[in-house]
PAFI-657409 format. One line per 3 residues: number of its first residue (from 1); their letters; for each residue x, y, z of C-alpha. Coordinates in Angstrom, 2 decimals, m for minus. Each point is the difference from the previous one (the first is absolute). Example, Ala and Ser with C-alpha at 12.3 -4.5 7.8 and 13.67 -1.06 7.14 Angstrom:
<rs>
1	AS	12.30 m4.50 7.80 | 1.37 3.44 m0.66 $
</rs>
This chain:
<rs>
1	MSS	82.97 80.99 78.17 | m0.11 m3.73 0.71 | 2.11 0.38 3.12 $
4	LLK	m2.05 2.97 1.16 | m3.33 m1.80 m0.47 | 1.33 m3.10 1.71 $
7	SNA	1.38 2.00 2.91 | m3.26 1.90 0.50 | m1.98 m3.22 m0.22 $
10	EIQ	2.19 m1.64 2.64 | m0.63 2.94 2.32 | m3.76 m0.22 m0.49 $
13	IQE	m0.02 m3.77 0.44 | 2.13 0.40 3.14 | m2.63 2.38 1.42 $
16	TTI	m2.73 m2.53 m0.85 | 1.99 m2.79 1.64 | 0.41 2.09 3.16 $
19	QVS	m3.75 0.61 0.09 | m0.68 m3.74 m0.45 | 2.44 m0.82 2.81 $
22	ERV	m1.65 2.55 2.29 | m3.47 m1.40 m0.75 | 1.18 m3.51 0.80 $
25	DTL	1.53 1.33 3.24 | m3.38 1.54 0.86 | m1.80 m3.31 m0.56 $
28	YRQ	2.61 m1.86 2.04 | m0.18 2.61 2.76 | m3.79 m0.45 0.16 $
31	IDI	0.41 m3.76 0.56 | 2.66 0.73 2.62 | m2.23 2.48 1.88 $
34	ISR	m3.11 m2.25 0.03 | 1.96 m3.07 1.13 | 1.66 2.09 2.73 $
37	QVI	m3.44 1.13 1.20 | m1.08 m3.64 0.24 | 2.94 m1.08 2.16 $
40	TDS	m0.31 3.08 2.25 | m3.75 m0.39 0.48 | m0.80 m0.21 3.71 $
43	YVQ	m2.11 m3.17 m0.35 | 2.73 m1.79 m2.00 | 2.68 1.16 2.47 $
46	QLL	m2.00 m1.22 3.03 | m0.86 m3.34 m1.60 | 3.64 m0.76 m0.87 $
49	LDE	1.16 1.23 3.40 | m2.39 m2.45 1.69 | 1.37 m2.80 m2.17 $
52	VEG	3.60 0.87 1.00 | m1.03 0.01 3.66 | m1.62 m3.42 m0.36 $
55	KTA	m3.64 1.00 m0.39 | m1.31 m1.83 m3.02 | m2.50 1.97 m2.08 $
58	SFD	m3.50 m1.40 m0.18 | m1.82 m0.77 m3.19 | m2.13 3.09 0.36 $
61	QRQ	3.08 2.19 0.48 | 1.61 m1.42 m3.10 | m3.24 0.39 m1.86 $
64	ALM	m0.13 3.66 1.02 | 3.32 0.55 m1.79 | m1.89 m0.23 m3.27 $
67	QVV	m1.82 3.25 0.66 | 3.24 1.79 0.92 | 1.85 m1.24 m3.08 $
70	NRY	m2.88 0.68 m2.35 | m0.25 3.56 1.29 | 3.60 0.77 m1.00 $
73	QAY	m0.18 m2.07 m3.17 | m2.79 2.26 m1.26 | 2.41 2.93 m0.22 $
76	SDG	1.78 m1.49 m3.02 | m1.30 m1.96 m2.95 | 3.45 m1.49 m0.52 $
79	IHS	0.12 m2.07 3.20 | m1.49 m3.43 m0.60 | 0.17 m1.25 3.59 $
82	FEL	1.99 m0.08 3.26 | 1.34 m3.03 1.86 | 0.99 0.33 3.68 $
85	YLR	2.45 m2.46 1.63 | 1.25 m0.45 3.56 | 3.68 0.17 0.78 $
88	DYK	0.07 m3.83 0.04 | m1.16 0.17 m3.66 | m3.55 m1.27 0.67 $
91	RIF	m2.67 1.83 m1.97 | m2.60 1.72 2.12 | m1.86 1.55 m2.93 $
94	PLN	m1.55 m1.37 m2.24 | m1.14 m3.02 1.97 | 1.48 m2.94 m1.82 $
97	GMV	2.98 m0.99 2.18 | 2.74 0.56 m2.63 | 3.54 0.83 1.14 $
100	LPS	2.15 2.84 m1.44 | 2.94 m2.11 m1.34 | m2.47 m1.84 m2.21 $
103	RVD	m0.94 3.33 m1.62 | 3.39 1.68 m0.48 | 3.61 m0.99 0.16 $
106	EKW	1.65 0.38 3.44 | 2.53 2.48 m1.40 | m2.81 2.54 m0.36 $
109	IEQ	m0.98 m0.57 3.61 | 3.58 0.72 1.06 | 0.05 3.15 m2.12 $
112	AKD	m3.24 1.15 1.63 | 1.62 m0.46 3.43 | 3.03 2.02 m1.09 $
115	AKG	m2.24 2.73 m1.46 | m1.46 0.69 3.50 | m3.54 0.61 m1.20 $
118	KLV	0.71 1.36 m3.50 | m1.77 m1.47 m3.02 | 2.05 m2.67 m1.82 $
121	WIG	m0.93 m0.61 m3.64 | m0.03 m3.72 m0.86 | m1.30 m0.05 m3.56 $
124	RDP	m2.51 m2.32 m1.62 | m2.07 m2.25 2.23 | 1.11 m3.63 m0.55 $
127	KDP	m3.62 m1.08 0.70 | m1.52 2.50 m2.44 | 2.13 1.58 m2.82 $
130	NLY	m2.59 2.75 m0.43 | 0.87 1.46 3.41 | 3.05 1.60 1.61 $
133	LGI	1.09 m0.49 3.62 | 1.43 2.36 2.59 | 0.90 m0.92 3.58 $
136	RQV	0.72 2.05 3.11 | 0.61 m0.80 3.65 | m2.59 1.10 2.56 $
139	SLI	1.81 1.87 2.80 | m1.88 0.07 3.32 | m0.10 3.59 1.18 $
142	DRW	m0.84 m0.92 3.63 | 2.77 m2.61 0.13 | 2.97 2.15 m1.00 $
145	FSN	m0.62 m0.57 m3.70 | 0.82 m3.68 0.27 | m1.05 m2.47 m2.69 $
148	GGY	m3.72 m0.79 0.25 | m0.57 m1.67 m3.35 | m0.10 0.66 m3.76 $
151	LLT	m2.38 1.62 m2.46 | m0.06 m1.39 m3.53 | m1.52 2.41 m2.56 $
154	RID	m1.34 m1.38 m3.27 | m0.06 2.61 m2.79 | m1.92 m0.17 m3.26 $
157	ENY	2.20 m0.27 m3.11 | m1.95 2.77 m1.76 | 0.68 2.42 2.85 $
160	FRL	3.30 1.10 m1.55 | m1.43 0.11 m3.53 | 0.23 3.72 m0.76 $
163	KDE	m3.06 1.77 m1.40 | 1.81 1.35 m3.05 | 1.14 m3.44 m1.07 $
166	SKT	m1.91 0.56 m3.22 | 2.52 2.66 m0.91 | 2.86 m2.45 0.34 $
169	GKD	0.11 m2.60 m2.69 | m0.85 2.62 m2.60 | 2.60 0.00 m2.76 $
172	NEY	1.59 m3.01 1.76 | 0.84 1.99 3.15 | 0.38 m2.14 3.13 $
175	MVI	m0.08 0.56 3.77 | 1.49 m2.37 2.58 | 0.03 0.22 3.81 $
178	VDQ	2.21 m2.50 1.85 | 0.58 m0.49 3.71 | 3.36 m0.13 1.77 $
181	KNS	0.49 m3.61 m1.22 | m0.67 1.14 m3.62 | m3.24 m1.95 0.08 $
184	PVF	m2.72 1.72 m2.05 | m2.71 1.82 1.96 | m1.56 1.40 m3.15 $
187	SNY	1.01 m0.40 m3.64 | m1.55 0.19 m3.43 | 3.18 m1.43 m1.51 $
190	YGD	0.03 m3.76 m0.24 | 3.59 m0.55 m1.01 | 3.14 m0.50 2.11 $
193	IEE	m0.16 2.69 2.71 | 3.46 m0.78 1.37 | 1.71 1.54 m3.05 $
196	IVM	m2.05 3.18 0.35 | 0.67 0.67 3.68 | 3.77 m0.49 m0.24 $
199	ENQ	2.10 2.80 1.51 | 1.12 2.81 m2.35 | m2.08 m1.43 m2.83 $
202	KNV	m1.22 3.07 m1.92 | m0.83 m1.67 m3.31 | m1.36 m3.45 m0.82 $
205	NIN	m1.04 m1.79 m3.19 | m3.45 m1.59 0.01 | m1.18 m1.76 m3.15 $
208	EAN	2.80 1.70 m1.98 | m1.19 3.42 1.17 | 2.08 2.35 2.13 $
211	YIV	m1.62 1.17 3.24 | 0.99 2.73 2.46 | m0.01 m1.35 3.57 $
214	VKK	m0.74 2.49 2.80 | m0.02 m1.22 3.62 | m0.86 1.42 3.40 $
217	KSA	0.67 m1.86 3.25 | m2.17 0.83 2.99 | 1.73 0.87 3.24 $
220	LTG	m3.09 m1.12 1.96 | m0.61 m3.47 m1.42 | 3.19 m0.77 m1.89 $
223	WTA	m2.16 m0.72 m3.06 | 1.05 1.12 m3.47 | m2.30 1.57 m2.58 $
226	VIL	1.12 m0.52 m3.61 | m1.44 1.58 m3.16 | 1.09 m1.21 m3.46 $
229	TPV	m0.62 2.34 m2.94 | 0.85 m0.92 m3.61 | 2.50 2.35 m1.58 $
232	NTL	m1.79 0.00 m3.36 | m3.07 1.50 1.72 | 2.10 2.93 1.22 $
235	MNG	1.58 0.47 m3.41 | m3.28 m0.14 m1.89 | m0.02 2.68 m2.71 $
238	LSV	3.75 0.64 0.34 | 0.70 m1.25 m3.53 | m2.19 2.76 m1.45 $
241	LRA	1.74 2.56 2.17 | 3.39 m1.38 m1.04 | m0.84 0.32 m3.69 $
244	AII	m1.24 3.56 0.52 | 3.17 0.96 1.87 | 2.26 m1.55 m2.65 $
247	FSG	m1.89 1.75 m2.79 | 0.11 3.31 1.85 | 3.69 m0.46 0.69 $
250	IAG	0.82 m0.62 m3.65 | m2.07 2.97 m1.15 | 1.47 2.24 2.70 $
253	FSI	3.56 m1.07 m0.82 | m0.55 0.72 m3.69 | m1.34 3.48 0.69 $
256	FFF	2.76 0.66 2.50 | 2.70 m1.16 m2.43 | m1.34 2.23 m2.78 $
259	FSF	m0.18 3.14 2.11 | 3.31 m0.76 1.71 | 1.69 m0.08 m3.39 $
262	ILS	m1.54 3.34 m0.97 | 0.80 1.61 3.34 | 3.57 m1.29 m0.07 $
265	IMI	0.56 1.88 m3.26 | m1.69 3.20 1.15 | 1.17 0.20 3.60 $
268	TRP	2.52 m2.64 0.95 | 2.66 0.78 m2.59 | 0.30 3.71 0.85 $
271	ILN	0.12 m0.87 3.68 | 2.71 m2.61 m0.59 | 2.00 2.56 m1.98 $
274	LIR	m0.29 2.43 2.89 | 1.06 m2.70 2.48 | 3.04 m0.92 m2.12 $
277	TMQ	0.98 3.69 m0.17 | m0.25 0.28 3.78 | 2.10 m3.14 0.45 $
280	IAK	2.68 1.42 m2.30 | m0.01 3.13 2.17 | 1.42 m2.07 2.87 $
283	LGG	3.15 m0.62 m2.04 | 0.68 2.97 m2.24 | m1.93 2.94 1.37 $
286	LKP	m3.47 1.29 m0.72 | m1.00 0.17 m3.67 | m3.23 1.30 m1.56 $
289	IAE	m2.39 m2.31 m1.82 | m1.66 0.56 m3.37 | m3.53 1.35 0.51 $
292	SAS	m1.73 m2.45 m2.32 | m3.01 m1.79 1.44 | m3.50 m0.98 m1.04 $
295	TVE	m1.87 1.40 2.99 | m0.22 3.46 1.53 | 0.89 m1.35 3.45 $
298	LVE	3.26 m1.58 m1.18 | 0.94 3.13 m1.96 | m0.48 2.04 3.17 $
301	LNK	1.97 m2.56 1.98 | 2.92 0.22 m2.45 | m0.05 3.81 0.10 $
304	TYN	0.02 m0.03 3.78 | 2.88 m2.47 0.07 | 2.04 2.09 m2.45 $
307	QLV	m0.58 3.13 2.10 | 1.09 m1.95 3.07 | 3.17 m1.11 m1.79 $
310	ENT	0.77 3.56 m1.05 | m0.58 1.46 3.43 | 1.93 m2.76 1.76 $
313	NHL	3.02 0.37 m2.27 | m0.08 3.75 0.55 | m0.05 m0.46 3.75 $
316	MEV	2.78 m2.55 m0.11 | 2.28 2.11 m2.20 | m0.79 3.56 1.17 $
319	VYE	m2.09 0.40 3.12 | 1.77 m2.55 2.19 | 3.48 1.33 m0.81 $
322	KEL	m1.25 3.55 0.45 | m1.33 m0.77 3.45 | 3.34 m1.47 1.04 $
325	CLR	1.84 3.05 m1.28 | m2.41 2.35 1.77 | 0.41 m1.86 3.28 $
328	QAE	3.79 0.14 m0.21 | m0.06 3.65 m1.03 | m2.30 0.87 2.90 $
331	LKA	2.37 m1.62 2.49 | 2.95 1.80 m1.56 | m1.84 3.32 0.11 $
334	LQA	m0.88 m0.42 3.66 | 3.58 m0.94 0.79 | 1.28 3.05 m1.90 $
337	QIN	m2.50 2.25 1.75 | 1.70 m0.67 3.33 | 3.45 1.08 m1.21 $
340	PHF	m0.57 3.74 m0.73 | m2.20 0.33 3.05 | 2.70 m1.57 2.16 $
343	LYN	2.80 2.05 m1.59 | m1.98 3.21 0.50 | m0.37 m0.55 3.72 $
346	TLE	3.56 m1.26 0.40 | 1.49 3.00 m1.78 | m2.10 2.25 2.21 $
349	ALY	1.53 m1.66 3.06 | 3.46 0.38 m1.53 | m0.68 3.71 m0.49 $
352	WSL	m0.75 0.58 3.67 | 2.96 m2.08 1.04 | 2.43 1.87 m2.23 $
355	EEK	m1.32 3.34 1.19 | 0.55 m0.79 3.67 | 2.86 m2.54 m0.06 $
358	GEE	2.23 0.57 m2.96 | 2.81 m1.99 1.64 | m1.99 m3.30 m0.31 $
361	LAE	m0.35 0.26 m3.77 | 2.20 m3.06 m0.65 | m2.11 m2.27 2.21 $
364	VVV	m3.23 1.26 m1.54 | 1.30 m0.64 m3.50 | 0.96 m3.60 0.92 $
367	AMS	m3.42 m0.68 1.55 | m1.77 1.54 m2.97 | 2.10 m2.12 m2.38 $
370	DLF	m1.15 m3.21 1.75 | m3.59 1.18 m0.03 | 0.05 0.77 m3.73 $
373	RYT	1.77 m3.26 m0.84 | m2.69 m2.00 1.84 | m2.89 2.06 m1.35 $
376	ISG	0.85 m0.22 m3.70 | m0.89 m3.55 m1.13 | 1.80 m1.93 m2.68 $
379	PKV	m1.69 m1.00 m3.26 | m0.80 m3.57 1.19 | m3.27 m0.84 1.73 $
382	EQE	1.66 m2.10 2.70 | 2.00 3.07 1.14 | m3.28 1.58 1.14 $
385	WVL	m0.25 m2.63 2.81 | 2.25 0.23 3.07 | 0.29 m1.71 3.36 $
388	VKE	m1.82 1.54 2.93 | 3.29 0.76 1.74 | 1.25 1.88 m3.09 $
391	ELE	m3.15 2.14 0.00 | 0.52 0.69 3.72 | 3.64 1.00 m0.61 $
394	HVE	m1.25 2.49 m2.60 | m2.49 1.32 2.57 | 2.85 0.41 2.53 $
397	RYL	2.05 2.04 m2.51 | m3.01 2.16 m0.75 | m0.59 0.60 3.72 $
400	QVM	3.64 1.03 0.41 | m0.38 2.57 m2.77 | m3.25 1.29 1.50 $
403	KMR	1.79 0.20 3.37 | 2.12 2.80 m1.50 | m3.18 2.05 m0.46 $
406	FGD	m1.90 m0.75 3.17 | 2.93 m0.50 2.34 | m0.93 m1.26 3.46 $
409	RLT	m3.71 0.39 m0.81 | 0.18 m3.29 m2.00 | 0.56 m3.39 1.61 $
412	WYV	m0.82 m3.39 m1.50 | m0.29 m3.68 0.83 | 0.39 m2.87 m2.54 $
415	SSP	m0.81 m3.62 0.92 | m0.02 m3.15 m2.18 | 0.61 m3.78 0.41 $
418	SDC	3.62 m0.97 m0.51 | m0.86 m3.01 m2.22 | m2.42 1.78 m2.32 $
421	NVK	0.95 m0.77 m3.64 | m3.20 1.13 m1.70 | 0.25 2.20 m3.10 $
424	IPK	m2.31 2.99 m0.52 | m0.31 2.66 m2.73 | 2.51 2.84 0.35 $
427	LLI	m1.03 3.30 1.63 | m3.10 m1.26 1.86 | 1.04 1.00 3.53 $
430	QPL	2.04 3.20 m0.64 | m2.93 2.08 m1.42 | m2.04 m0.84 3.11 $
433	VEN	2.93 1.01 2.24 | 0.30 3.23 m1.98 | m3.70 0.76 0.61 $
436	AIL	0.41 m0.80 3.70 | 2.91 2.50 0.28 | m1.49 2.83 m2.04 $
439	HGV	m3.63 m0.19 1.20 | 0.63 m1.53 3.44 | 3.29 1.17 1.54 $
442	GNK	0.13 3.14 m2.18 | m3.41 1.23 1.24 | 0.75 m0.74 3.66 $
445	NGQ	1.51 2.35 2.54 | 2.93 m1.66 1.69 | 1.59 m3.39 m0.53 $
448	GTV	m1.72 m2.63 m2.14 | 0.62 m3.70 m0.60 | m0.49 m2.12 m3.12 $
451	SVI	m0.17 m3.80 0.51 | 0.35 m2.62 m2.74 | m1.02 m3.47 1.26 $
454	VED	0.14 m3.20 m2.08 | m1.81 m3.01 1.51 | 0.34 m3.50 m1.47 $
457	FKL	m3.12 m2.21 0.37 | 1.43 m3.29 m1.25 | m3.13 m1.92 0.91 $
460	HSR	m1.92 1.98 m2.61 | 3.02 0.56 m2.34 | m0.35 3.78 0.14 $
463	LVI	2.05 3.07 0.95 | m1.73 2.91 1.73 | 1.79 3.36 m0.42 $
466	KVI	m1.01 3.02 2.09 | 1.17 3.62 m0.28 | m0.98 1.93 3.16 $
469	DDG	0.46 3.64 0.99 | m1.05 1.91 3.12 | m0.98 3.14 m1.88 $
472	PGI	m3.25 2.00 0.17 | m2.00 m2.75 m1.75 | m2.71 0.33 m2.65 $
475	EVD	m3.47 1.39 0.46 | m2.88 m2.49 m0.41 | m1.36 1.69 m3.11 $
478	ALY	3.42 0.27 m1.59 | 0.74 m3.68 0.79 | m3.32 m1.05 m1.56 $
481	SIM	0.84 2.09 m3.10 | 3.40 m1.66 m0.29 | m1.45 m3.53 0.32 $
484	QSL	m2.67 0.74 m2.62 | 2.68 1.39 m2.32 | 2.05 m3.19 0.43 $
487	KFG	m3.08 m2.13 m0.63 | m0.77 1.72 m3.33 | 3.65 0.53 m1.04 $
490	RVA	0.18 3.84 0.31 | 2.69 2.26 1.60 | m1.16 1.05 3.44 $
493	SIK	0.64 3.76 m0.26 | 1.50 2.77 m2.16 | 3.62 1.15 m0.26 $
496	EKG	1.21 m3.64 m0.01 | m0.82 m0.49 3.67 | m1.06 m3.59 0.44 $
499	MAI	1.57 m1.05 m3.32 | 2.36 m2.45 1.73 | m2.85 m1.80 1.79 $
502	ANV	m2.07 m0.33 m3.19 | 3.06 m1.16 m1.95 | 0.99 m2.70 2.52 $
505	HKR	m3.62 m1.16 0.35 | m0.46 m0.41 m3.75 | 3.35 m1.75 m0.43 $
508	LKL	m0.96 m2.50 2.72 | m3.27 m0.68 m1.81 | 1.82 m0.55 m3.30 $
511	YYK	2.84 m2.12 1.35 | m2.21 m2.12 2.26 | m3.26 0.00 m1.99 $
514	DDE	m0.82 m3.61 1.04 | 0.24 0.85 3.71 | m3.27 1.26 1.49 $
517	GSG	1.82 1.71 2.91 | 2.34 2.09 m2.17 | 0.01 3.80 0.30 $
520	LSI	0.51 2.55 2.76 | m1.86 0.21 3.29 | 0.11 3.33 1.90 $
523	ESK	m0.83 0.56 3.66 | 0.31 3.43 1.59 | m0.99 1.84 3.17 $
526	VNQ	0.16 3.77 0.35 | 2.96 1.18 2.17 | 1.19 m3.64 0.36 $
529	GTC	1.42 m0.95 m3.37 | m0.55 m2.06 m3.12 | 0.71 m3.66 m0.90 $
532	VTF	0.17 m1.13 m3.65 | m0.01 m3.81 m0.43 | 0.24 m2.39 m2.94 $
535	EIP	0.51 m3.77 m0.34 | 2.33 m1.89 m2.32 | m0.71 m3.70 m0.78 $
538	Y	3.07 m2.20 m0.36 $
</rs>
């Protein structure tokens, strides 16, 4: 509170000091304006110009200066009188023949020359301590602003005595205004001013009392306004406030301590028990907590925590393992679904071959043996993944078997990169080739071609596999129905037609569930053919 009051007081005093400095600047500016009007008066300019050109002013002309000077002097009650000197330092007004060096030191005359017509503040008049002096050079406008003489302004001491002086001095508050030489212009403090106006002096001791010193230096005059305020005045009444705060603090602490003790028994202990139980759960698993508490809220919290423990343990021990088993079983079921479907179609091809070409039975049996050996997976999961080239070799064997049924009507084209060592799930490409033969080449009059193209996009770390046929294609409505069936996981049509596409699509989604581009893409044009495409990330 003491620091806050002191800080606020310093801000207010600083504002007051700024106002004092601005008022002094206004008074100084008034003297500057009136004295400038005197030296720029046409009569004064002409008289001094005649003197420079060798025409000595007559007594009447010099006497007439009194009317000119008095006219300007009437504008301010602070100007005591004006004295006008020629450039050879002889006084032309008033009429007593005094020279300028006898009135002021020559250093002030030199400063007035350097100031080029600006007002130079001298300080107290050595002839009269109750007056201040200011000097400025008279520049002749019609003679290229050359030196025509000097105007000495005598200013009343009370001119800079501010009207609210009565407010200062109250409660031993002081105000001091010093010029650029640290000489006092106004002061109601009669001690050593030099100590007060020292740079960076924010506090000073006067008569064993501590005072706050606030200063403001004028950019116009170079004068400094200083206000000294006793600290004890600012802190008046703080002792009563301090006692009230201390008493309130003691009473508040006592009440707080009492209720904290009660609340710690009613609330804190059950909460700490719950926290300790949760911390133990990090080490030895989740354990329930005894539902003993003094408040309804904590009892409900304990019940909720125990239910959470029970449900979490159940999920950890049952649900999670069950989900893993279901996922593995689903993959196994989809893999097994391919086998009877494939064997059914292959045996049908073998039937037609044996009926027409009984002499090739040995070759058919060998091919079928390789097909069955590849199709039936071993018990290990890693045996379900094969290299792309192994899958393509299986496709080639299948095409050779189907060649026995379709004869010259079936031709094929298989293309893949020679350095492709990517592994894919078994039996992804062959079901698509089977669909292309049965529904593409089989439904076409004349020769048909099935193309299997594997493209390796190493820049994107992906394989693109396409199965293309030049069969009759798929109608727009039928294609839309197939795509919707794939989207919602249903078989496209009855009598197992479309089963292979749905199976491969779902297996891709399961194997590559983290890949947004997984699944089949089908493009088809009527009487032009069908292209089934899927992507495999490395």
